[in-house]
C-alpha positions as CSV (number, residue, x, y, z in Angstrom):
1,X,135.9,343.1,132.9
2,X,132.7,341.3,131.2
3,X,132.5,338.1,130.3
4,X,133.6,336.8,126.8
5,X,132.9,333.5,125.0
6,X,135.8,331.6,124.6
7,X,135.9,328.5,122.4
8,X,138.4,325.6,123.8
9,X,139.3,322.4,121.7
10,X,140.0,319.2,123.2
11,X,141.7,316.4,122.0
12,X,143.0,313.1,123.2
13,X,145.3,310.0,121.0
14,X,146.7,308.2,124.6
15,X,145.1,306.1,127.1
16,X,141.6,306.7,128.2
17,X,140.8,309.2,125.4
18,X,137.0,309.8,126.4
19,X,138.0,309.6,130.2
20,X,140.6,312.3,129.3
21,X,137.8,314.5,127.3
22,X,135.8,314.2,130.4
23,X,137.9,315.0,133.0
24,X,139.1,317.9,130.7
25,X,135.6,319.3,130.3
26,X,135.3,318.9,134.3
27,X,138.4,321.2,135.1
28,X,137.1,323.7,132.7
29,X,134.0,324.0,134.8
30,X,135.8,324.0,138.0
31,X,137.9,327.4,136.4
32,X,137.0,330.4,138.5
33,X,134.7,333.0,136.9
34,X,134.1,330.3,134.4
35,X,131.1,328.9,132.9
36,X,130.6,325.9,130.2
37,X,127.9,327.2,127.8
38,X,128.1,324.6,125.1
39,X,129.8,321.7,123.8
40,X,130.2,319.9,120.6
41,X,129.8,316.1,119.9
42,X,132.9,314.3,120.2
43,X,134.5,313.2,117.0
44,X,137.2,310.8,116.0
45,X,139.9,312.1,113.7
46,X,143.2,311.2,111.9
47,X,146.1,312.4,113.7
48,X,148.2,315.8,112.5
49,X,151.8,315.4,112.6
50,X,154.4,312.7,113.4
51,X,153.1,309.0,111.7
52,X,152.2,306.4,113.7
53,X,150.2,307.7,116.3
54,X,146.7,306.6,117.5
55,X,143.4,308.4,116.1
56,X,142.4,311.6,118.6
57,X,139.3,312.0,120.1
58,X,138.1,315.9,119.6
59,X,135.7,317.9,121.0
60,X,135.2,321.8,121.3
61,X,133.5,323.7,124.3
62,X,132.6,327.4,124.6
63,X,133.1,328.9,127.8
64,X,131.7,331.9,129.2
65,X,135.1,333.7,131.3
66,X,136.6,336.9,132.7
67,X,139.7,335.5,132.9
68,X,142.3,337.0,130.4
69,X,143.9,335.1,127.9
70,X,147.0,334.4,129.3
71,X,145.6,333.5,132.4
72,X,143.3,331.0,131.0
73,X,146.2,329.4,128.8
74,X,148.4,329.0,131.9
75,X,145.4,327.3,133.5
76,X,144.8,325.0,130.3
77,X,148.3,324.1,130.7
78,X,147.7,323.1,134.3
79,X,144.9,320.9,133.6
80,X,147.0,319.1,130.6
81,X,149.7,318.7,133.3
82,X,147.2,317.1,135.8
83,X,145.9,314.7,133.0
84,X,149.7,313.3,132.5
85,X,150.4,315.9,129.0
86,X,153.9,315.9,128.5
87,X,155.2,318.3,125.8
88,X,158.0,317.1,124.1
89,X,157.1,316.5,120.3
90,X,155.1,319.0,118.6
91,X,151.7,317.6,117.0
92,X,153.1,313.9,118.8
93,X,150.7,312.0,121.1
94,X,148.9,313.4,124.2
95,X,146.5,312.3,127.0
96,X,145.0,315.6,126.9
97,X,145.3,319.0,124.6
98,X,143.6,321.9,125.4
99,X,143.8,324.8,122.7
100,X,142.0,328.2,122.9
101,X,140.7,328.7,119.3
102,X,138.4,331.7,119.7
103,X,138.3,334.3,122.5
104,X,135.2,336.7,121.7
105,X,136.3,339.0,119.1
106,X,140.2,339.6,120.4
107,X,143.0,339.0,118.1
108,X,146.0,338.0,120.5
109,X,149.5,337.6,119.3
110,X,151.7,337.0,122.4
111,X,154.5,334.3,122.6
112,X,152.9,331.0,123.1
113,X,149.2,332.4,122.3
114,X,147.7,333.5,118.9
115,X,144.0,333.7,118.9
116,X,141.9,333.0,116.5
117,X,144.1,329.8,116.6
118,X,146.1,329.8,113.2
119,X,145.2,326.5,112.8
120,X,141.3,326.9,112.5
121,X,141.4,327.3,108.9
122,X,143.0,324.2,108.2
123,X,141.1,322.0,110.4
124,X,138.0,320.9,109.3
125,X,136.9,319.2,112.4
126,X,137.2,322.4,114.5
127,X,135.0,324.4,111.8
128,X,132.4,321.5,112.0
129,X,132.4,321.7,115.8
130,X,132.5,325.6,116.3
131,X,129.5,325.4,113.9
132,X,127.6,322.8,116.6
133,X,128.6,325.6,119.2
134,X,127.2,328.3,117.4
135,X,124.5,326.6,116.5
136,X,123.5,325.8,120.4
137,X,124.5,329.2,121.8
138,X,122.2,330.9,119.1
139,X,119.5,328.8,120.2
140,X,120.0,328.7,123.8
141,X,120.2,324.8,124.2
142,X,123.2,322.6,125.0
């Protein structure tokens, strides 16, 4: 399989939010057959979901990988769990959230994985972060 560019969104609204994002980026770079090629700025956003949550820190990264979408998703869930993520409330607070937003030009519709991510059109901060990544990739900077 030839490498594809994958956009992964990172988010955290519990504990050391910046630390969790850094740990997430580090773990992503350690994945087999995967290279970090671009990263957006980190931004703070209001929570989506249940009220009363702390604000999020969000970032998006671009990876070049030969991993298949389902395999990558499994690895993302492992990274989340290693950073204390508990999946008990939909859109609830979390130490680290990792979402596949785009996977090359693929359209994936599998249980637990839809790509492009169905929330992309509804999250202005994801669109902004994706634009930053696209600019970096086009200009060859990081």
